[in-house]
Backbone and ligand atoms as CSV (ligand in chain L), in Angstrom:
chain,resi,resn,atom,element,x,y,z
A,1,UNK,N,N,0.836,-1.207,-0.001
A,1,UNK,CA,C,0.002,-0.001,0.005
A,1,UNK,C,C,0.873,1.255,-0.001
A,2,UNK,N,N,2.091,1.193,-0.365
A,2,UNK,CA,C,3.077,2.282,-0.390
A,2,UNK,C,C,2.869,3.248,0.786
A,3,UNK,N,N,3.164,4.542,0.617
A,3,UNK,CA,C,2.990,5.459,1.729
A,3,UNK,C,C,1.881,6.458,1.470
A,4,UNK,N,N,1.020,6.189,0.482
A,4,UNK,CA,C,-0.021,7.147,0.095
A,4,UNK,C,C,-1.014,7.359,1.229
A,5,UNK,N,N,-1.498,8.608,1.342
A,5,UNK,CA,C,-2.480,8.916,2.374
A,5,UNK,C,C,-3.876,8.687,1.806
A,6,UNK,N,N,-4.629,7.870,2.510
A,6,UNK,CA,C,-5.955,7.495,2.020
A,6,UNK,C,C,-6.997,8.040,2.981
A,7,UNK,N,N,-7.997,8.731,2.428
A,7,UNK,CA,C,-9.082,9.261,3.258
A,7,UNK,C,C,-10.397,8.593,2.890
A,8,UNK,N,N,-11.197,8.295,3.914
A,8,UNK,CA,C,-12.506,7.689,3.651
A,8,UNK,C,C,-13.446,8.750,3.068
A,9,UNK,N,N,-14.135,8.373,2.020
A,9,UNK,CA,C,-15.075,9.291,1.332
A,9,UNK,C,C,-16.510,8.859,1.636
A,10,UNK,N,N,-16.801,7.564,1.463
A,10,UNK,CA,C,-18.104,7.004,1.889
A,10,UNK,C,C,-17.798,5.744,2.703
A,11,UNK,N,N,-18.131,5.759,3.980
A,11,UNK,CA,C,-17.788,4.618,4.833
A,11,UNK,C,C,-18.586,3.349,4.485
A,12,UNK,N,N,-17.964,2.225,4.783
A,12,UNK,CA,C,-18.550,0.917,4.448
A,12,UNK,C,C,-19.980,0.765,4.991
A,13,UNK,N,N,-20.236,1.292,6.183
A,13,UNK,CA,C,-21.575,1.127,6.782
A,13,UNK,C,C,-22.644,1.859,5.965
A,14,UNK,N,N,-22.289,3.043,5.460
A,14,UNK,CA,C,-23.239,3.804,4.629
A,14,UNK,C,C,-23.456,3.110,3.290
A,15,UNK,N,N,-22.374,2.537,2.749
A,15,UNK,CA,C,-22.464,1.790,1.488
A,15,UNK,C,C,-23.419,0.603,1.682
A,16,UNK,N,N,-23.238,-0.105,2.788
A,16,UNK,CA,C,-24.074,-1.288,3.053
A,16,UNK,C,C,-25.551,-0.928,3.114
A,17,UNK,N,N,-25.867,0.200,3.757
A,17,UNK,CA,C,-27.263,0.663,3.838
A,17,UNK,C,C,-27.838,0.911,2.448
A,18,UNK,N,N,-27.051,1.616,1.644
A,18,UNK,CA,C,-27.528,2.000,0.300
A,18,UNK,C,C,-27.680,0.779,-0.609
A,19,UNK,N,N,-26.743,-0.168,-0.484
A,19,UNK,CA,C,-26.817,-1.371,-1.311
A,19,UNK,C,C,-28.061,-2.182,-0.928
A,20,UNK,N,N,-28.393,-2.219,0.351
A,20,UNK,CA,C,-29.610,-2.916,0.783
A,20,UNK,C,C,-30.851,-2.264,0.185
A,21,UNK,N,N,-30.870,-0.917,0.154
A,21,UNK,CA,C,-32.008,-0.195,-0.446
A,21,UNK,C,C,-32.131,-0.538,-1.934
A,22,UNK,N,N,-30.995,-0.529,-2.622
A,22,UNK,CA,C,-31.019,-0.834,-4.071
A,22,UNK,C,C,-31.522,-2.259,-4.296
A,23,UNK,N,N,-31.076,-3.191,-3.457
A,23,UNK,CA,C,-31.512,-4.581,-3.584
A,23,UNK,C,C,-33.017,-4.702,-3.424
A,24,UNK,N,N,-33.549,-3.991,-2.438
A,24,UNK,CA,C,-35.003,-4.048,-2.192
A,24,UNK,C,C,-35.760,-3.475,-3.381
A,25,UNK,N,N,-35.240,-2.398,-3.953
A,25,UNK,CA,C,-35.901,-1.787,-5.107
A,25,UNK,C,C,-35.880,-2.724,-6.319
A,26,UNK,N,N,-34.759,-3.387,-6.519
A,26,UNK,CA,C,-34.639,-4.318,-7.651
A,26,UNK,C,C,-35.568,-5.524,-7.444
A,27,UNK,N,N,-35.632,-6.036,-6.225
A,27,UNK,CA,C,-36.559,-7.148,-5.949
A,27,UNK,C,C,-37.993,-6.753,-6.287
A,28,UNK,N,N,-38.357,-5.521,-5.936
A,28,UNK,CA,C,-39.731,-5.062,-6.206
A,28,UNK,C,C,-39.936,-4.868,-7.702
A,29,UNK,N,N,-38.973,-4.247,-8.376
A,29,UNK,CA,C,-39.126,-3.949,-9.808
A,29,UNK,C,C,-39.148,-5.208,-10.675
A,30,UNK,N,N,-38.442,-6.246,-10.255
A,30,UNK,CA,C,-38.362,-7.468,-11.050
A,30,UNK,C,C,-39.202,-8.614,-10.442
A,31,UNK,N,N,-40.130,-8.275,-9.587
A,31,UNK,CA,C,-40.937,-9.319,-8.916
A,31,UNK,C,C,-41.531,-10.287,-9.934
A,32,UNK,N,N,-41.391,-11.583,-9.688
A,32,UNK,CA,C,-41.951,-12.584,-10.584
A,32,UNK,C,C,-41.106,-12.862,-11.816
A,33,UNK,N,N,-39.955,-12.207,-11.921
A,33,UNK,CA,C,-39.091,-12.401,-13.100
A,33,UNK,C,C,-37.715,-12.878,-12.665
A,34,UNK,N,N,-36.997,-13.456,-13.624
A,34,UNK,CA,C,-35.614,-13.807,-13.321
A,34,UNK,C,C,-34.695,-12.907,-14.159
A,35,UNK,N,N,-33.492,-12.706,-13.665
A,35,UNK,CA,C,-32.598,-11.703,-14.242
A,35,UNK,C,C,-31.189,-12.272,-14.414
A,36,UNK,N,N,-30.567,-11.879,-15.524
A,36,UNK,CA,C,-29.131,-12.136,-15.665
A,36,UNK,C,C,-28.405,-10.888,-15.207
A,37,UNK,N,N,-27.667,-11.003,-14.124
A,37,UNK,CA,C,-26.915,-9.880,-13.584
A,37,UNK,C,C,-25.506,-9.943,-14.168
A,38,UNK,N,N,-25.156,-8.902,-14.924
A,38,UNK,CA,C,-23.878,-8.900,-15.634
A,38,UNK,C,C,-22.938,-7.870,-14.999
A,39,UNK,N,N,-21.895,-8.349,-14.375
A,39,UNK,CA,C,-20.921,-7.460,-13.754
A,39,UNK,C,C,-19.844,-7.053,-14.747
A,40,UNK,N,N,-19.478,-5.770,-14.694
A,40,UNK,CA,C,-18.389,-5.289,-15.545
A,40,UNK,C,C,-17.112,-5.294,-14.703
A,41,UNK,N,N,-16.199,-6.186,-15.091
A,41,UNK,CA,C,-14.953,-6.368,-14.341
A,41,UNK,C,C,-13.965,-5.241,-14.646
A,42,UNK,N,N,-13.063,-4.924,-13.712
A,42,UNK,CA,C,-13.040,-5.560,-12.408
A,42,UNK,C,C,-13.773,-4.710,-11.370
A,43,UNK,N,N,-13.982,-3.438,-11.678
A,43,UNK,CA,C,-14.422,-2.480,-10.677
A,43,UNK,C,C,-15.702,-2.795,-9.956
A,44,UNK,N,N,-16.611,-3.578,-10.592
A,44,UNK,CA,C,-17.923,-3.785,-9.972
A,44,UNK,C,C,-17.971,-5.020,-9.079
A,45,UNK,N,N,-16.842,-5.719,-8.926
A,45,UNK,CA,C,-16.925,-7.042,-8.279
A,45,UNK,C,C,-17.450,-6.974,-6.841
A,46,UNK,N,N,-17.020,-5.974,-6.079
A,46,UNK,CA,C,-17.427,-5.921,-4.672
A,46,UNK,C,C,-18.875,-5.463,-4.544
A,47,UNK,N,N,-19.233,-4.455,-5.347
A,47,UNK,CA,C,-20.607,-3.949,-5.357
A,47,UNK,C,C,-21.567,-5.057,-5.774
A,48,UNK,N,N,-21.198,-5.785,-6.816
A,48,UNK,CA,C,-22.088,-6.853,-7.296
A,48,UNK,C,C,-22.228,-7.957,-6.258
A,49,UNK,N,N,-21.124,-8.315,-5.620
A,49,UNK,CA,C,-21.164,-9.381,-4.602
A,49,UNK,C,C,-22.096,-8.982,-3.456
A,50,UNK,N,N,-22.047,-7.719,-3.053
A,50,UNK,CA,C,-22.921,-7.239,-1.977
A,50,UNK,C,C,-24.367,-7.131,-2.449
A,51,UNK,N,N,-24.542,-6.594,-3.656
A,51,UNK,CA,C,-25.897,-6.373,-4.173
A,51,UNK,C,C,-26.657,-7.699,-4.320
A,52,UNK,N,N,-26.037,-8.695,-4.922
A,52,UNK,CA,C,-26.777,-9.941,-5.183
A,52,UNK,C,C,-27.170,-10.670,-3.899
A,53,UNK,N,N,-26.453,-10.402,-2.805
A,53,UNK,CA,C,-26.842,-11.014,-1.532
A,53,UNK,C,C,-28.177,-10.475,-1.025
A,54,UNK,N,N,-28.627,-9.353,-1.581
A,54,UNK,CA,C,-29.938,-8.799,-1.205
A,54,UNK,C,C,-31.037,-9.196,-2.177
A,55,UNK,N,N,-30.694,-9.924,-3.241
A,55,UNK,CA,C,-31.714,-10.247,-4.243
A,55,UNK,C,C,-32.401,-11.578,-3.923
A,56,UNK,N,N,-33.725,-11.520,-3.902
A,56,UNK,CA,C,-34.514,-12.734,-3.627
A,56,UNK,C,C,-35.131,-13.286,-4.903
A,57,UNK,N,N,-35.056,-12.548,-6.001
A,57,UNK,CA,C,-35.542,-13.050,-7.300
A,57,UNK,C,C,-34.486,-14.016,-7.848
A,58,UNK,N,N,-34.887,-14.942,-8.767
A,58,UNK,CA,C,-33.875,-15.843,-9.341
A,58,UNK,C,C,-32.879,-15.049,-10.204
A,59,UNK,N,N,-31.611,-15.274,-9.983
A,59,UNK,CA,C,-30.594,-14.577,-10.790
A,59,UNK,C,C,-29.568,-15.559,-11.333
A,60,UNK,N,N,-29.092,-15.241,-12.518
A,60,UNK,CA,C,-27.919,-15.912,-13.076
A,60,UNK,C,C,-26.859,-14.829,-13.175
A,61,UNK,N,N,-25.622,-15.182,-12.854
A,61,UNK,CA,C,-24.552,-14.183,-12.873
A,61,UNK,C,C,-23.617,-14.411,-14.049
A,62,UNK,N,N,-23.223,-13.324,-14.678
A,62,UNK,CA,C,-22.218,-13.421,-15.724
A,62,UNK,C,C,-21.360,-12.164,-15.633
A,63,UNK,N,N,-20.257,-12.159,-16.366
A,63,UNK,CA,C,-19.326,-11.027,-16.284
A,63,UNK,C,C,-18.825,-10.645,-17.654
A,64,UNK,N,N,-18.555,-9.346,-17.788
A,64,UNK,CA,C,-17.847,-8.867,-18.970
A,64,UNK,C,C,-16.625,-8.108,-18.464
A,65,UNK,N,N,-15.581,-8.111,-19.263
A,65,UNK,CA,C,-14.402,-7.321,-18.908
A,65,UNK,C,C,-14.205,-6.237,-19.942
A,66,UNK,N,N,-13.885,-5.030,-19.483
A,66,UNK,CA,C,-13.557,-3.963,-20.433
A,66,UNK,C,C,-12.267,-3.292,-20.006
A,67,UNK,N,N,-11.652,-2.668,-20.966
A,67,UNK,CA,C,-10.430,-1.920,-20.689
A,67,UNK,C,C,-10.646,-0.549,-21.292
A,68,UNK,N,N,-10.531,0.500,-20.487
A,68,UNK,CA,C,-10.775,1.825,-21.054
A,68,UNK,C,C,-10.013,2.915,-20.322
A,69,UNK,N,N,-9.299,2.546,-19.285
A,69,UNK,CA,C,-8.799,3.585,-18.402
A,69,UNK,C,C,-7.303,3.444,-18.209
A,70,UNK,N,N,-6.562,4.502,-18.390
A,70,UNK,CA,C,-5.112,4.478,-18.127
A,70,UNK,C,C,-4.820,5.547,-17.092
A,71,UNK,N,N,-4.268,5.150,-15.944
A,71,UNK,CA,C,-4.019,6.135,-14.865
A,71,UNK,C,C,-5.321,6.739,-14.406
A,72,UNK,N,N,-5.361,8.062,-14.283
A,72,UNK,CA,C,-6.570,8.698,-13.765
A,72,UNK,C,C,-7.356,9.448,-14.838
A,73,UNK,N,N,-6.993,9.336,-16.096
A,73,UNK,CA,C,-7.781,10.023,-17.140
A,73,UNK,C,C,-8.335,9.021,-18.135
A,74,UNK,N,N,-9.569,9.239,-18.546
A,74,UNK,CA,C,-10.206,8.300,-19.456
A,74,UNK,C,C,-9.582,8.407,-20.842
A,75,UNK,N,N,-9.259,7.262,-21.432
A,75,UNK,CA,C,-8.672,7.261,-22.776
A,75,UNK,C,C,-9.761,7.354,-23.837
A,76,UNK,N,N,-11.023,7.135,-23.432
A,76,UNK,CA,C,-12.120,7.208,-24.395
A,76,UNK,C,C,-12.248,5.961,-25.256
A,77,UNK,N,N,-11.366,5.024,-25.067
A,77,UNK,CA,C,-11.389,3.785,-25.860
A,77,UNK,C,C,-11.965,2.674,-25.005
A,78,UNK,N,N,-12.904,1.907,-25.574
A,78,UNK,CA,C,-13.454,0.785,-24.829
A,78,UNK,C,C,-13.167,-0.493,-25.604
A,79,UNK,N,N,-12.673,-1.463,-24.884
A,79,UNK,CA,C,-12.314,-2.733,-25.523
A,79,UNK,C,C,-12.852,-3.861,-24.642
A,80,UNK,N,N,-13.487,-4.873,-25.260
A,80,UNK,CA,C,-13.975,-6.008,-24.460
A,80,UNK,C,C,-12.829,-6.998,-24.264
A,81,UNK,N,N,-12.492,-7.238,-23.010
A,81,UNK,CA,C,-11.394,-8.164,-22.703
A,81,UNK,C,C,-11.940,-9.524,-22.263
A,82,UNK,N,N,-13.215,-9.554,-21.852
A,82,UNK,CA,C,-13.879,-10.809,-21.519
A,82,UNK,C,C,-15.340,-10.688,-21.895
A,83,UNK,N,N,-15.853,-11.658,-22.651
A,83,UNK,CA,C,-17.252,-11.589,-23.072
A,83,UNK,C,C,-18.104,-12.505,-22.169
A,84,UNK,N,N,-19.438,-12.356,-22.305
A,84,UNK,CA,C,-20.372,-13.200,-21.551
A,84,UNK,C,C,-20.126,-14.666,-21.856
A,85,UNK,N,N,-20.399,-15.521,-20.869
A,85,UNK,CA,C,-20.263,-16.973,-21.101
A,85,UNK,C,C,-21.430,-17.515,-21.921
A,86,UNK,N,N,-22.619,-16.928,-21.726
A,86,UNK,CA,C,-23.818,-17.466,-22.398
A,86,UNK,C,C,-24.612,-16.339,-23.050
A,87,UNK,N,N,-25.372,-16.646,-24.121
A,87,UNK,CA,C,-26.227,-15.609,-24.726
A,87,UNK,C,C,-27.284,-15.106,-23.740
A,88,UNK,N,N,-27.737,-13.878,-23.965
A,88,UNK,CA,C,-28.764,-13.301,-23.089
A,88,UNK,C,C,-30.040,-12.984,-23.872
A,89,UNK,N,N,-30.152,-13.486,-25.082
A,89,UNK,CA,C,-31.348,-13.250,-25.892
A,89,UNK,C,C,-32.590,-13.717,-25.123
A,90,UNK,N,N,-33.595,-12.845,-25.082
A,90,UNK,CA,C,-34.856,-13.192,-24.429
A,90,UNK,C,C,-34.811,-13.149,-22.910
A,91,UNK,N,N,-33.746,-12.627,-22.333
A,91,UNK,CA,C,-33.630,-12.567,-20.877
A,91,UNK,C,C,-33.602,-11.110,-20.385
A,92,UNK,N,N,-34.038,-10.939,-19.138
A,92,UNK,CA,C,-33.881,-9.630,-18.505
A,92,UNK,C,C,-32.442,-9.494,-18.064
A,93,UNK,N,N,-31.798,-8.416,-18.492
A,93,UNK,CA,C,-30.381,-8.218,-18.160
A,93,UNK,C,C,-30.233,-6.968,-17.302
A,94,UNK,N,N,-29.493,-7.116,-16.219
A,94,UNK,CA,C,-29.146,-5.972,-15.374
A,94,UNK,C,C,-27.624,-5.848,-15.384
A,95,UNK,N,N,-27.164,-4.763,-15.984
A,95,UNK,CA,C,-25.730,-4.519,-16.139
A,95,UNK,C,C,-25.211,-3.739,-14.933
A,96,UNK,N,N,-24.176,-4.264,-14.291
A,96,UNK,CA,C,-23.663,-3.655,-13.063
A,96,UNK,C,C,-22.313,-2.990,-13.319
A,97,UNK,N,N,-22.279,-1.663,-13.159
A,97,UNK,CA,C,-21.051,-0.892,-13.363
A,97,UNK,C,C,-20.561,-0.334,-12.025
A,98,UNK,N,N,-19.262,-0.095,-11.922
A,98,UNK,CA,C,-18.737,0.536,-10.719
A,98,UNK,C,C,-19.049,2.038,-10.696
A,99,UNK,N,N,-18.735,2.715,-11.817
A,99,UNK,CA,C,-18.879,4.168,-11.831
A,99,UNK,C,C,-19.106,4.652,-13.257
A,100,UNK,N,N,-19.965,5.644,-13.395
A,100,UNK,CA,C,-20.141,6.294,-14.701
A,100,UNK,C,C,-19.456,7.645,-14.632
A,101,UNK,N,N,-18.501,7.826,-15.528
A,101,UNK,CA,C,-17.708,9.055,-15.541
A,101,UNK,C,C,-18.040,9.792,-16.847
A,102,UNK,N,N,-17.304,9.538,-17.914
A,102,UNK,CA,C,-17.654,10.161,-19.205
A,102,UNK,C,C,-18.936,9.557,-19.771
A,103,UNK,N,N,-19.233,8.308,-19.381
A,103,UNK,CA,C,-20.394,7.605,-19.919
A,103,UNK,C,C,-20.041,6.749,-21.129
A,104,UNK,N,N,-18.801,6.831,-21.583
A,104,UNK,CA,C,-18.404,6.108,-22.808
A,104,UNK,C,C,-18.495,4.601,-22.641
A,105,UNK,N,N,-18.053,4.081,-21.504
A,105,UNK,CA,C,-18.083,2.637,-21.282
A,105,UNK,C,C,-19.527,2.134,-21.265
A,106,UNK,N,N,-20.367,2.799,-20.473
A,106,UNK,CA,C,-21.752,2.366,-20.359
A,106,UNK,C,C,-22.481,2.453,-21.701
A,107,UNK,N,N,-22.211,3.520,-22.429
A,107,UNK,CA,C,-22.915,3.679,-23.704
A,107,UNK,C,C,-22.443,2.614,-24.703
A,108,UNK,N,N,-21.161,2.288,-24.684
A,108,UNK,CA,C,-20.643,1.223,-25.547
A,108,UNK,C,C,-21.265,-0.128,-25.149
A,109,UNK,N,N,-21.287,-0.419,-23.848
A,109,UNK,CA,C,-21.809,-1.711,-23.396
A,109,UNK,C,C,-23.304,-1.849,-23.654
A,110,UNK,N,N,-24.020,-0.754,-23.476
A,110,UNK,CA,C,-25.479,-0.781,-23.742
A,110,UNK,C,C,-25.743,-1.152,-25.196
A,111,UNK,N,N,-25.026,-0.466,-26.096
A,111,UNK,CA,C,-25.213,-0.745,-27.535
A,111,UNK,C,C,-24.832,-2.180,-27.840
A,112,UNK,N,N,-23.738,-2.636,-27.271
A,112,UNK,CA,C,-23.266,-3.989,-27.505
A,112,UNK,C,C,-24.294,-5.030,-27.022
A,113,UNK,N,N,-24.844,-4.806,-25.820
A,113,UNK,CA,C,-25.790,-5.781,-25.261
A,113,UNK,C,C,-27.156,-5.721,-25.941
A,114,UNK,N,N,-27.583,-4.522,-26.357
A,114,UNK,CA,C,-28.861,-4.387,-27.083
A,114,UNK,C,C,-28.864,-5.280,-28.326
A,115,UNK,N,N,-27.712,-5.354,-28.979
A,115,UNK,CA,C,-27.612,-6.160,-30.209
A,115,UNK,C,C,-27.845,-7.645,-29.956
A,116,UNK,N,N,-27.736,-8.062,-28.690
A,116,UNK,CA,C,-27.942,-9.481,-28.362
A,116,UNK,C,C,-29.396,-9.783,-28.027
A,117,UNK,N,N,-30.258,-8.798,-28.219
A,117,UNK,CA,C,-31.704,-8.913,-28.078
A,117,UNK,C,C,-32.192,-9.472,-26.733
A,118,UNK,N,N,-31.795,-8.820,-25.639
A,118,UNK,CA,C,-32.355,-9.211,-24.335
A,118,UNK,C,C,-33.824,-8.792,-24.274
A,119,UNK,N,N,-34.584,-9.411,-23.377
A,119,UNK,CA,C,-35.991,-9.035,-23.197
A,119,UNK,C,C,-36.054,-7.602,-22.649
A,120,UNK,N,N,-35.138,-7.292,-21.726
A,120,UNK,CA,C,-34.995,-5.913,-21.238
A,120,UNK,C,C,-33.544,-5.727,-20.836
A,121,UNK,N,N,-33.133,-4.471,-20.811
A,121,UNK,CA,C,-31.764,-4.154,-20.394
A,121,UNK,C,C,-31.807,-2.934,-19.483
A,122,UNK,N,N,-31.398,-3.133,-18.245
A,122,UNK,CA,C,-31.292,-2.012,-17.310
A,122,UNK,C,C,-29.875,-1.950,-16.776
A,123,UNK,N,N,-29.513,-0.795,-16.244
A,123,UNK,CA,C,-28.155,-0.643,-15.747
A,123,UNK,C,C,-28.185,-0.108,-14.310
A,124,UNK,N,N,-27.222,-0.572,-13.545
A,124,UNK,CA,C,-27.045,-0.061,-12.182
A,124,UNK,C,C,-25.587,0.305,-12.017
A,125,UNK,N,N,-25.357,1.503,-11.486
A,125,UNK,CA,C,-23.985,1.954,-11.236
A,125,UNK,C,C,-23.854,2.263,-9.754
A,126,UNK,N,N,-22.771,1.783,-9.159
A,126,UNK,CA,C,-22.522,2.094,-7.753
A,126,UNK,C,C,-22.359,3.602,-7.588
A,127,UNK,N,N,-21.620,4.230,-8.511
A,127,UNK,CA,C,-21.349,5.666,-8.419
A,127,UNK,C,C,-21.636,6.357,-9.740
A,128,UNK,N,N,-21.970,7.631,-9.643
A,128,UNK,CA,C,-22.225,8.434,-10.828
A,128,UNK,C,C,-21.551,9.793,-10.647
A,129,UNK,N,N,-20.721,10.170,-11.634
A,129,UNK,CA,C,-20.117,11.511,-11.641
A,129,UNK,C,C,-20.727,12.268,-12.803
A,130,UNK,N,N,-21.932,12.814,-12.641
A,130,UNK,CA,C,-22.665,13.385,-13.784
A,130,UNK,C,C,-21.947,14.571,-14.434
A,131,UNK,N,N,-21.067,15.248,-13.692
A,131,UNK,CA,C,-20.411,16.451,-14.241
A,131,UNK,C,C,-19.396,16.121,-15.337
A,132,UNK,N,N,-19.027,14.856,-15.475
A,132,UNK,CA,C,-17.951,14.461,-16.389
A,132,UNK,C,C,-18.412,13.876,-17.718
A,133,UNK,N,N,-19.722,13.904,-17.973
A,133,UNK,CA,C,-20.246,13.208,-19.157
A,133,UNK,C,C,-19.737,13.747,-20.496
A,134,UNK,N,N,-19.369,12.814,-21.382
A,134,UNK,CA,C,-19.088,13.158,-22.779
A,134,UNK,C,C,-20.217,12.665,-23.663
A,135,UNK,N,N,-20.982,11.691,-23.174
A,135,UNK,CA,C,-22.190,11.245,-23.889
A,135,UNK,C,C,-23.351,11.250,-22.897
A,136,UNK,N,N,-24.529,11.595,-23.440
A,136,UNK,CA,C,-25.748,11.703,-22.634
A,136,UNK,C,C,-26.217,10.292,-22.260
A,137,UNK,N,N,-26.002,9.899,-21.037
A,137,UNK,CA,C,-26.461,8.561,-20.623
A,137,UNK,C,C,-26.648,8.536,-19.106
A,138,UNK,N,N,-27.653,7.759,-18.682
A,138,UNK,CA,C,-27.942,7.648,-17.248
A,138,UNK,C,C,-28.183,6.199,-16.892
A,139,UNK,N,N,-27.812,5.783,-15.697
A,139,UNK,CA,C,-28.115,4.436,-15.257
A,139,UNK,C,C,-29.547,4.420,-14.705
A,140,UNK,N,N,-30.164,3.246,-14.714
A,140,UNK,CA,C,-31.517,3.124,-14.159
A,140,UNK,C,C,-31.491,3.197,-12.637
A,141,UNK,N,N,-30.416,2.677,-12.048
A,141,UNK,CA,C,-30.244,2.728,-10.592
A,141,UNK,C,C,-28.840,3.238,-10.300
A,142,UNK,N,N,-28.738,4.140,-9.313
A,142,UNK,CA,C,-27.439,4.690,-8.928
A,142,UNK,C,C,-27.298,4.615,-7.411
A,143,UNK,N,N,-26.130,4.145,-6.964
A,143,UNK,CA,C,-25.866,4.100,-5.520
A,143,UNK,C,C,-25.676,5.489,-4.968
A,144,UNK,N,N,-24.651,6.182,-5.436
A,144,UNK,CA,C,-24.338,7.523,-4.963
A,144,UNK,C,C,-23.913,8.401,-6.138
A,145,UNK,N,N,-24.439,9.628,-6.150
A,145,UNK,CA,C,-23.952,10.623,-7.090
A,145,UNK,C,C,-22.806,11.354,-6.390
A,146,UNK,N,N,-21.664,11.481,-7.058
A,146,UNK,CA,C,-20.531,12.147,-6.403
A,146,UNK,C,C,-19.986,13.272,-7.285
A,147,UNK,N,N,-19.265,14.165,-6.639
A,147,UNK,CA,C,-18.573,15.239,-7.364
A,147,UNK,C,C,-17.378,14.642,-8.117
A,148,UNK,N,N,-16.673,15.481,-8.866
A,148,UNK,CA,C,-15.558,14.986,-9.663
A,148,UNK,C,C,-14.303,14.764,-8.824
A,149,UNK,N,N,-14.272,13.629,-8.120
A,149,UNK,CA,C,-13.099,13.203,-7.355
A,149,UNK,C,C,-12.684,11.861,-7.893
A,150,UNK,N,N,-11.408,11.550,-7.860
A,150,UNK,CA,C,-10.956,10.215,-8.253
A,150,UNK,C,C,-11.030,9.329,-7.026
A,151,UNK,N,N,-11.919,8.342,-7.070
A,151,UNK,CA,C,-12.177,7.509,-5.893
A,151,UNK,C,C,-11.553,6.125,-6.077
A,152,UNK,N,N,-11.231,5.529,-4.939
A,152,UNK,CA,C,-10.648,4.183,-4.919
A,152,UNK,C,C,-11.313,3.370,-3.803
A,153,UNK,N,N,-11.096,2.060,-3.846
A,153,UNK,CA,C,-11.658,1.197,-2.807
A,153,UNK,C,C,-13.012,0.669,-3.212
A,154,UNK,N,N,-13.543,-0.259,-2.429
A,154,UNK,CA,C,-14.818,-0.913,-2.718
A,154,UNK,C,C,-14.852,-1.378,-4.184
A,155,UNK,N,N,-13.746,-1.964,-4.613
A,155,UNK,CA,C,-13.640,-2.503,-5.968
A,155,UNK,C,C,-12.886,-1.626,-6.956
A,156,UNK,N,N,-12.829,-0.317,-6.657
A,156,UNK,CA,C,-12.189,0.598,-7.609
A,156,UNK,C,C,-10.705,0.733,-7.325
A,157,UNK,N,N,-9.953,0.888,-8.406
A,157,UNK,CA,C,-8.491,0.865,-8.268
A,157,UNK,C,C,-7.828,2.183,-8.628
A,158,UNK,N,N,-6.578,2.296,-8.218
A,158,UNK,CA,C,-5.640,3.219,-8.842
A,158,UNK,C,C,-4.455,2.368,-9.264
A,159,UNK,N,N,-4.266,2.222,-10.568
A,159,UNK,CA,C,-3.214,1.360,-11.107
A,159,UNK,C,C,-3.223,-0.027,-10.460
A,160,UNK,N,N,-4.441,-0.588,-10.394
A,160,UNK,CA,C,-4.701,-1.958,-9.914
A,160,UNK,C,C,-4.509,-2.140,-8.404
A,161,UNK,N,N,-4.267,-1.064,-7.674
A,161,UNK,CA,C,-4.150,-1.149,-6.224
A,161,UNK,C,C,-5.441,-0.646,-5.575
A,162,UNK,N,N,-5.599,-0.975,-4.316
A,162,UNK,CA,C,-6.646,-0.446,-3.412
A,162,UNK,C,C,-8.051,-1.017,-3.628
A,163,UNK,N,N,-8.226,-1.967,-4.554
A,163,UNK,CA,C,-9.580,-2.475,-4.798
A,163,UNK,C,C,-10.189,-3.115,-3.545
A,164,UNK,N,N,-9.362,-3.625,-2.654
A,164,UNK,CA,C,-9.855,-4.397,-1.506
A,164,UNK,C,C,-10.346,-3.546,-0.341
A,165,UNK,N,N,-10.170,-2.220,-0.415
A,165,UNK,CA,C,-10.588,-1.376,0.712
A,165,UNK,C,C,-12.099,-1.453,0.881
A,166,UNK,N,N,-12.595,-1.683,2.103
A,166,UNK,CA,C,-14.049,-1.810,2.305
A,166,UNK,C,C,-14.800,-0.486,2.224
A,167,UNK,N,N,-14.112,0.628,2.447
A,167,UNK,CA,C,-14.734,1.953,2.317
A,167,UNK,C,C,-14.415,2.508,0.927
A,168,UNK,N,N,-15.254,3.440,0.454
A,168,UNK,CA,C,-14.885,4.190,-0.746
A,168,UNK,C,C,-13.978,5.339,-0.267
A,169,UNK,N,N,-12.827,5.475,-0.910
A,169,UNK,CA,C,-11.812,6.410,-0.413
A,169,UNK,C,C,-11.319,7.340,-1.511
A,170,UNK,N,N,-10.558,8.351,-1.100
A,170,UNK,CA,C,-9.833,9.201,-2.051
A,170,UNK,C,C,-8.376,9.215,-1.614
A,171,UNK,N,N,-7.517,9.380,-2.595
A,171,UNK,CA,C,-6.091,9.541,-2.318
A,171,UNK,C,C,-5.863,10.998,-1.986
A,172,UNK,N,N,-5.359,11.275,-0.810
A,172,UNK,CA,C,-5.205,12.676,-0.385
A,172,UNK,C,C,-3.778,13.152,-0.636
A,173,UNK,N,N,-3.630,14.447,-0.814
A,173,UNK,CA,C,-2.304,15.059,-0.916
A,173,UNK,C,C,-1.709,15.033,-2.312
L,1,LIG,P1,P,-16.357,6.179,-18.364
L,1,LIG,O1,O,-16.292,5.326,-19.588
L,1,LIG,O2,O,-17.750,6.436,-17.867
L,1,LIG,O3,O,-15.542,7.429,-18.498
L,1,LIG,O4,O,-15.526,5.442,-17.271
L,1,LIG,C1,C,-15.937,4.340,-16.662
L,1,LIG,C2,C,-14.759,3.643,-16.045
L,1,LIG,O5,O,-13.702,4.537,-15.682
L,1,LIG,C3,C,-15.214,3.012,-14.772
L,1,LIG,O6,O,-15.759,1.751,-14.983
L,1,LIG,C4,C,-13.932,2.999,-13.951
L,1,LIG,O7,O,-13.225,1.819,-14.206
L,1,LIG,C5,C,-13.144,4.206,-14.432
L,1,LIG,N1,N,-13.287,5.359,-13.526
L,1,LIG,C6,C,-13.977,6.501,-13.736
L,1,LIG,N2,N,-13.887,7.329,-12.677
L,1,LIG,C7,C,-13.130,6.681,-11.770
L,1,LIG,C8,C,-12.691,7.006,-10.436
L,1,LIG,O8,O,-12.963,8.057,-9.841
L,1,LIG,N3,N,-11.929,6.065,-9.809
L,1,LIG,C9,C,-11.586,4.884,-10.394
L,1,LIG,N4,N,-10.839,4.056,-9.672
L,1,LIG,N5,N,-11.990,4.542,-11.629
L,1,LIG,C10,C,-12.748,5.429,-12.316
């Protein structure tokens, strides 16, 4: 963890409360239906693991991997590094993202998944930085709207470090 100073931005207890609320809302919205929950690796892994523990509807889990970020600035390029294991045609799909920043990743993934003809496609993002958008896009469910800070922890990295922190944090100094 080198010598970097890390400050808590959203504590784990507050995250847990919000994730429980989102889970309850999703259970209500999808009542009587089953859903394929698609996590976007790697940033969403912790959020997705917590979220699905609150879901009482039948779910199948799958993952996609994307690469789009170098250091702390978005490169604007999205590349699929891991695709779904199974087709989602005719299924309700809930795409789980860690954070929406420029919106480029989500907009690329939405278009990509729409082409696979799911019965429905909704998106959930743990975090949303609406001030940074380059494309007009919104998630159906958002954990927290935040200002333009570079955040780490709770699955999010800085150069592949800090993903394991249970709180959402910022690098200070
Ligand atoms: P977008 O395509 O919306 O610009 O960026 C989405 C991706 O950029 C996220 O999935 C995430 O991997 C990365 N990203 C955007 N903002 C942050 C941030 O504040 N912290 C970290 N760790 N990653 C971020």
